C-alpha positions as CSV (number, residue, x, y, z in Angstrom):
1,M,0.0,0.0,0.0
2,E,1.1,3.5,-0.7
3,L,2.7,5.6,2.1
4,I,0.3,8.5,1.5
5,K,-2.6,6.4,2.8
6,W,-1.0,6.3,6.3
7,K,-1.0,8.8,9.1
8,K,1.3,9.0,12.1
9,V,-0.3,9.6,15.5
10,E,0.6,9.0,19.2
11,N,-1.5,6.8,21.4
12,E,-2.4,7.5,25.0
13,E,0.9,6.3,26.4
14,G,2.8,8.6,24.0
15,Y,4.1,5.9,21.6
16,P,4.0,6.5,17.8
17,C,1.4,4.6,15.9
18,Y,0.4,4.5,12.2
19,I,-3.2,4.5,11.1
20,D,-4.3,3.1,7.7
21,E,-6.7,5.7,6.4
22,T,-8.4,3.2,4.1
23,N,-9.6,0.9,6.9
24,G,-8.9,2.8,10.1
25,K,-6.7,0.1,11.6
26,Q,-3.8,1.2,13.9
27,Y,-0.4,-0.4,13.8
28,F,2.8,0.1,15.8
29,D,5.1,-0.5,12.7
30,H,5.8,2.2,10.2
31,P,4.6,1.2,6.7
32,R,8.2,1.5,5.4
33,F,9.5,-0.5,8.3
34,S,7.1,-3.3,7.5
35,K,8.4,-3.4,3.9
36,I,12.0,-3.7,5.3
37,L,11.0,-6.6,7.5
38,K,9.4,-8.3,4.5
39,T,12.7,-8.1,2.6
40,L,14.5,-9.8,5.5
41,E,12.4,-12.9,5.1
42,E,14.5,-14.0,2.1
43,F,17.3,-14.8,4.5
44,N,15.2,-17.1,6.8
45,D,16.2,-20.2,4.9
46,M,19.9,-19.8,5.4
47,K,21.3,-22.9,7.1
48,Y,23.9,-21.2,9.4
49,S,22.5,-18.8,12.0
50,A,25.6,-16.6,11.9
51,Y,25.2,-15.9,8.2
52,R,21.4,-15.5,8.7
53,I,21.9,-12.8,11.3
54,A,24.7,-11.1,9.4
55,F,22.8,-10.7,6.2
56,K,19.8,-9.4,8.0
57,L,21.9,-6.8,9.9
58,F,23.6,-5.8,6.6
59,A,20.2,-5.2,5.1
60,L,19.2,-3.1,8.1
61,Q,22.4,-1.1,7.8
62,K,21.6,-0.2,4.2
63,S,18.0,0.8,5.1
64,L,18.6,2.8,8.3
65,K,22.0,4.4,7.3
66,V,23.2,4.8,10.9
67,P,25.8,7.5,11.2
68,P,29.4,6.8,12.4
69,L,30.0,6.2,16.1
70,R,32.0,9.4,16.7
71,I,29.0,11.5,15.7
72,S,26.7,9.4,17.9
73,S,29.0,9.6,21.0
74,G,29.4,13.4,20.5
75,V,25.6,13.9,20.4
76,F,25.1,11.7,23.5
77,A,27.7,13.8,25.3
78,R,26.0,17.1,24.4
79,H,22.8,15.6,25.8
80,Q,24.6,14.7,29.0
81,L,24.2,11.0,28.3
82,S,27.9,10.0,28.4
83,L,29.4,6.7,29.7
84,S,28.2,6.9,33.3
85,E,24.6,7.7,32.3
86,S,24.0,4.5,30.3
87,S,21.6,3.2,32.9
88,L,19.2,6.1,32.4
89,S,16.0,5.7,30.4
90,L,14.5,7.8,27.7
91,D,10.9,8.3,26.7
92,T,9.9,8.5,23.0
93,A,10.2,12.2,22.8
94,E,13.6,12.3,24.3
95,L,14.8,9.4,22.2
96,E,13.5,11.2,19.0
97,A,15.4,14.4,19.9
98,V,18.7,12.5,20.4
99,L,18.4,10.5,17.2
100,A,17.3,13.5,15.2
101,D,20.4,15.4,16.4
102,I,22.6,12.5,15.4
103,Y,21.2,12.3,11.8
104,F,21.3,16.1,11.4
105,A,25.0,16.2,12.5
106,A,25.7,13.4,10.0
107,E,23.9,15.3,7.3
108,K,25.8,18.5,8.1
109,E,29.1,16.6,7.5
110,G,27.9,15.0,4.3
111,L,27.7,11.5,5.8
112,F,23.9,11.1,5.5
113,I,21.7,11.8,2.5
114,G,18.0,11.3,2.7
115,D,14.9,12.0,4.8
116,V,16.0,12.6,8.4
117,D,12.5,12.3,9.9
118,L,11.9,9.0,8.1
119,A,15.3,7.6,9.3
120,V,14.5,8.6,12.9
121,D,11.1,7.1,12.7
122,L,12.4,3.8,11.4
123,L,15.2,3.6,14.0
124,I,12.8,4.4,16.8
125,N,10.5,1.7,15.4
126,L,13.3,-0.8,15.5
127,L,14.3,0.2,19.1
128,L,10.8,-0.2,20.4
129,N,10.3,-3.6,18.7
130,V,13.5,-5.0,20.0
131,Y,13.4,-3.7,23.6
132,D,9.7,-2.8,24.2
133,G,7.5,-4.8,21.9
134,E,4.4,-4.2,24.0
135,R,5.1,-0.4,24.3
136,K,4.9,-0.4,28.1
137,T,8.4,0.8,29.3
138,T,10.9,3.4,28.4
139,I,14.1,2.7,26.4
140,R,17.4,2.7,28.3
141,V,20.3,4.7,27.0
142,L,22.4,1.5,26.9
143,A,19.8,0.0,24.5
144,A,19.9,3.0,22.2
145,K,23.7,3.0,22.1
146,T,23.8,-0.7,21.5
147,I,21.6,-0.5,18.4
148,L,23.6,2.4,17.1
149,I,26.9,0.5,17.6
150,L,25.7,-2.7,16.1
151,L,24.2,-1.1,13.0
152,S,27.2,1.2,12.4
153,E,29.8,0.5,9.7
154,E,32.8,0.5,12.0
155,S,35.1,-2.5,12.3
156,I,34.4,-5.2,14.9
157,A,37.2,-4.0,17.1
158,E,35.8,-0.5,17.2
159,K,32.3,-1.8,17.9
160,W,33.5,-3.9,20.8
161,Q,35.6,-1.0,22.1
162,A,32.4,1.2,22.1
163,L,30.3,-1.6,23.7
164,A,32.9,-2.1,26.5
165,N,33.0,1.6,27.2
166,C,29.2,1.6,27.5
167,C,29.2,-1.0,30.3
168,A,32.3,0.2,32.1
169,D,32.1,2.1,35.4
170,H,33.9,5.4,36.3
171,N,37.1,3.4,36.9
172,G,37.0,2.0,33.4
173,C,36.4,-1.5,34.7
174,V,33.7,-4.0,33.7
175,S,32.1,-6.4,36.3
176,P,30.5,-9.7,35.4
177,R,27.1,-8.2,36.1
178,R,27.7,-5.3,33.8
179,L,29.0,-7.6,31.0
180,A,25.9,-9.8,31.4
181,A,23.6,-6.8,31.1
182,L,25.5,-5.7,28.0
183,L,25.2,-9.1,26.3
184,V,21.5,-9.2,27.0
185,H,21.1,-5.9,25.1
186,V,23.4,-7.1,22.3
187,T,21.7,-10.4,21.8
188,A,18.2,-8.8,21.9
189,L,18.6,-7.8,18.3
190,P,19.4,-11.2,16.8
191,K,16.6,-12.7,19.0
192,Y,14.2,-10.2,17.4
193,L,15.5,-11.2,14.0
194,G,14.7,-14.9,14.7
195,C,17.9,-16.4,16.1
196,Q,18.4,-17.5,19.7
197,C,21.6,-17.0,21.6
198,D,22.1,-19.3,24.6
199,H,25.8,-18.7,25.4
200,L,25.5,-15.7,27.7
201,Q,26.7,-17.2,31.0
202,N,29.4,-19.2,29.3
203,D,30.7,-16.0,27.6
204,V,30.7,-14.2,31.0
205,D,32.6,-17.0,32.6
206,S,35.2,-17.2,29.8
207,C,35.8,-13.5,30.0
208,F,36.5,-13.5,33.7
209,A,38.2,-16.8,33.9
210,K,41.6,-15.3,34.4
211,S,40.5,-12.3,36.4
212,A,41.4,-12.3,40.1
213,G,40.4,-8.8,41.1
214,M,37.1,-7.8,42.7
215,L,36.5,-4.8,40.4
216,G,36.5,-6.9,37.2
217,V,38.6,-6.4,34.1
218,S,39.4,-3.3,32.1
219,A,37.3,-2.2,29.2
220,Q,40.2,-2.7,26.9
221,E,40.5,-6.4,27.9
222,V,36.7,-6.8,27.4
223,A,36.9,-5.3,23.9
224,E,39.8,-7.6,22.9
225,W,38.0,-10.6,24.3
226,G,34.7,-9.7,22.6
227,A,36.3,-9.2,19.2
228,H,38.0,-12.6,19.2
229,H,36.3,-15.0,21.7
230,C,32.7,-14.0,22.3
231,S,30.5,-16.8,20.9
232,S,27.2,-14.8,21.4
233,T,28.4,-12.2,18.8
234,R,30.2,-14.4,16.3
235,W,27.9,-13.0,13.7
236,L,29.6,-9.6,14.0
237,S,32.7,-10.8,12.2
238,V,30.5,-12.1,9.4
239,V,28.8,-8.7,9.1
240,Q,32.3,-7.2,8.9
241,R,33.3,-9.5,6.1
242,I,30.1,-8.8,4.1
243,F,30.6,-5.1,4.5
244,D,34.3,-5.3,3.5
245,S,33.5,-7.4,0.4
246,R,30.8,-4.8,-0.7
247,S,33.1,-1.9,0.0
248,S,36.1,-3.3,-1.8
249,A,34.2,-4.3,-4.9
250,N,34.7,-2.1,-8.0
251,A,31.4,-0.4,-8.8
252,S,32.5,0.0,-12.4
253,A,33.2,-3.7,-12.9
254,G,30.4,-5.8,-14.2
255,C,29.6,-9.5,-14.3
256,S,30.7,-11.1,-17.6
257,A,27.4,-13.1,-17.8
258,C,24.7,-10.6,-16.9
259,G,26.5,-7.3,-17.0
260,Q,25.2,-6.2,-13.6
261,P,27.6,-4.5,-11.2
262,L,29.6,-6.8,-9.0
263,I,28.9,-4.7,-5.9
264,Q,25.3,-5.8,-5.7
265,I,24.2,-8.7,-3.4
266,K,22.1,-10.8,-5.8
267,P,22.7,-10.7,-9.5
268,T,19.4,-11.3,-11.3
269,E,20.7,-13.4,-14.1
270,C,23.7,-15.2,-12.8
271,L,22.0,-18.5,-12.1
272,S,25.1,-20.5,-11.7
273,F,26.4,-18.0,-9.1
274,M,23.2,-18.1,-7.2
275,K,23.1,-21.9,-7.2
276,G,26.6,-22.1,-5.8
277,M,25.8,-19.6,-3.1
278,K,22.6,-21.4,-2.1
279,R,24.4,-24.7,-1.8
280,F,26.6,-23.1,0.8
281,F,24.2,-20.7,2.7
282,F,20.9,-22.6,2.4
283,C,20.1,-26.1,3.5
284,T,19.1,-27.3,0.0
285,K,18.1,-30.9,-0.6
286,T,19.2,-33.1,-3.5
287,R,17.5,-36.0,-5.2
288,K,20.7,-38.0,-5.3
289,K,20.4,-41.1,-3.2
290,K,23.1,-41.4,-0.6
291,T,25.2,-44.6,-0.9
292,S,26.2,-46.6,2.1
293,K,29.8,-47.3,3.1
294,K,29.5,-50.9,1.9
295,E,28.1,-49.9,-1.5
296,R,30.9,-47.3,-2.0
297,K,33.5,-49.9,-1.2
298,N,32.0,-52.4,-3.7
299,K,31.9,-49.7,-6.3
300,Q,35.6,-48.8,-5.8
301,T,36.5,-52.6,-6.0
302,K,34.7,-52.9,-9.3
303,Q,36.4,-49.8,-10.7
304,S,39.8,-51.1,-9.7
305,T,39.0,-54.5,-11.3
306,V,38.0,-52.8,-14.6
307,K,41.2,-50.8,-14.6
308,R,43.3,-53.9,-14.3
309,K,41.6,-55.5,-17.3
310,E,42.3,-52.5,-19.5
311,K,45.5,-52.3,-21.6
312,P,48.5,-51.0,-19.7
313,A,49.3,-47.4,-20.1
314,I,52.3,-47.2,-22.4
315,F,52.8,-43.6,-23.1
316,T,53.2,-40.8,-20.6
317,S,53.6,-37.9,-22.9
318,T,50.9,-35.2,-22.9
319,V,51.9,-33.5,-26.1
320,G,48.8,-32.6,-28.0
321,K,46.4,-33.9,-25.4
322,A,45.8,-30.6,-23.7
323,S,44.8,-28.9,-26.9
324,G,42.5,-31.7,-27.9
325,N,44.0,-32.0,-31.3
326,K,44.3,-35.8,-31.9
327,A,45.6,-35.4,-35.4
328,N,48.8,-33.9,-34.2
329,N,49.2,-36.1,-31.1
330,P,52.4,-38.2,-31.6
331,A,51.1,-40.8,-29.2
332,M,47.9,-41.3,-31.3
333,T,49.9,-41.3,-34.5
334,L,52.3,-44.0,-33.2
335,Q,49.4,-46.1,-32.0
336,D,47.7,-46.0,-35.4
337,I,50.9,-47.0,-37.1
338,I,51.3,-50.0,-34.8
339,T,47.7,-51.1,-35.2
340,N,47.9,-50.9,-39.0
341,M,51.1,-52.8,-39.2
342,E,49.8,-55.5,-36.9
343,N,46.4,-55.9,-38.6
344,D,47.2,-55.2,-42.3
345,T,50.8,-55.8,-43.2
346,K,51.7,-58.3,-40.5
347,L,55.3,-57.1,-40.6
348,T,57.8,-58.3,-38.1
349,V,59.8,-56.1,-35.7
350,L,62.8,-55.8,-38.0
351,E,60.7,-54.5,-40.9
352,V,59.5,-51.4,-39.0
353,H,60.6,-47.9,-40.0
354,P,63.8,-47.0,-38.1
355,R,62.2,-43.9,-36.7
356,F,59.7,-46.0,-34.8
357,G,61.6,-49.2,-34.5
358,A,62.7,-48.7,-31.0
359,F,59.3,-47.9,-29.7
360,F,57.7,-50.8,-31.6
361,I,60.2,-53.2,-30.0
362,I,59.6,-51.8,-26.6
363,I,55.9,-52.0,-27.0
364,R,55.9,-55.5,-28.2
365,G,58.4,-56.4,-25.4
366,L,56.3,-54.8,-22.7
367,L,53.1,-56.4,-23.9
368,T,54.7,-59.8,-24.2
369,C,56.1,-59.5,-20.7
370,R,52.7,-58.6,-19.4
371,M,51.1,-61.6,-21.1
372,L,53.9,-64.1,-20.2
373,G,54.3,-62.8,-16.7
374,T,58.1,-62.4,-17.0
375,G,60.4,-59.4,-17.1
376,D,63.3,-60.9,-19.0
377,L,62.2,-59.8,-22.5
378,G,61.4,-56.3,-21.4
379,D,64.7,-55.9,-19.6
380,T,66.6,-57.2,-22.6
381,V,64.9,-54.8,-24.9
382,L,65.5,-51.8,-22.7
383,E,69.2,-52.8,-22.3
384,R,69.7,-53.2,-26.0
385,I,68.4,-49.8,-27.3
386,P,68.6,-47.0,-24.6
387,T,70.2,-44.7,-27.2
388,T,67.4,-45.0,-29.7
389,L,64.8,-44.5,-27.0
390,L,66.3,-41.1,-26.1
391,Q,66.9,-40.0,-29.7
392,C,63.2,-40.5,-30.7
393,G,62.0,-38.1,-28.0
394,L,58.3,-38.5,-28.7
395,V,57.2,-40.3,-25.5
396,G,58.7,-41.1,-22.1
397,F,58.4,-43.8,-19.5
398,N,57.7,-43.7,-15.8
399,D,60.1,-46.5,-15.1
């Protein structure tokens, strides 16, 4: 439905609502935000949860266009909501004022282009859905900072440094209780996107396993631990890889098959590319019947038996084979000459052309040795004509 058919109002508790003017129904979700959530459903079939969360977060980053962290931290400081005030709560009006100042500051520096009011409404909609789905409580400053950090385009190390600073006390230390509260706020976003995180207590224990102090660990140590060892936020590294791959792609370069820019996520016509990606990311099923271990062993035994019955490999030269030109292949030419001489002319070994005489003797000798089960004839032939074998130069032997 079109956006002009909707109207923004506030309910009795002061939360924003949107009324559909065609039927008079009231919704908490912005109509544009509902469309964004609809686009996220295409990632629900991904097999691995880390990739599922990462691609959804990357799509939210593109839609919400969250400004850099330095702008957000500066605006929070001007509103007297610095590090020590993370436990405070904000109502909808205060939250809207802070977020609007963040987007206006980014727009002033040329880091945001678009509708500021729409971006603020969408971000408030996300905050309320994640941390106050029933619209009954206020939003904590820590929750607002967490969403801004997770949806920013900074590296994973910078994100964890900002998260650690948010939960640190005035001494710059993080206690187990503060870290647990931070992880609850961090994992609330993937839970809203449909992925459960059940490693909070294990992560807290692993972070403080080597800590002997009563005050906890420093914010720097928490940031280093979170960037490398936190299992609850392993999807952050995937988001970073996705963002880096899109940023490093050359926008002017196009796909050789469909001509679309390589920077886009899903080329519309590269079917082989999409099939390969779906095999990795999605849990696709195949009609191919799985064979048991016993059947595979029997199949390998049959294949090895068939190989033994075939003629022995005589030539090891690859000249002409890579190009696929059988007419110029010396091995094929020599084999044709031998076949014709055996079947048509019935010549003996001594009547062969001198150019191929050495090879014909060796071939006959090796085949005879194979049939007779002895190595005397082959050894005799190889001892008699080593010079001729090297002079010909057409093929070589592994022995």
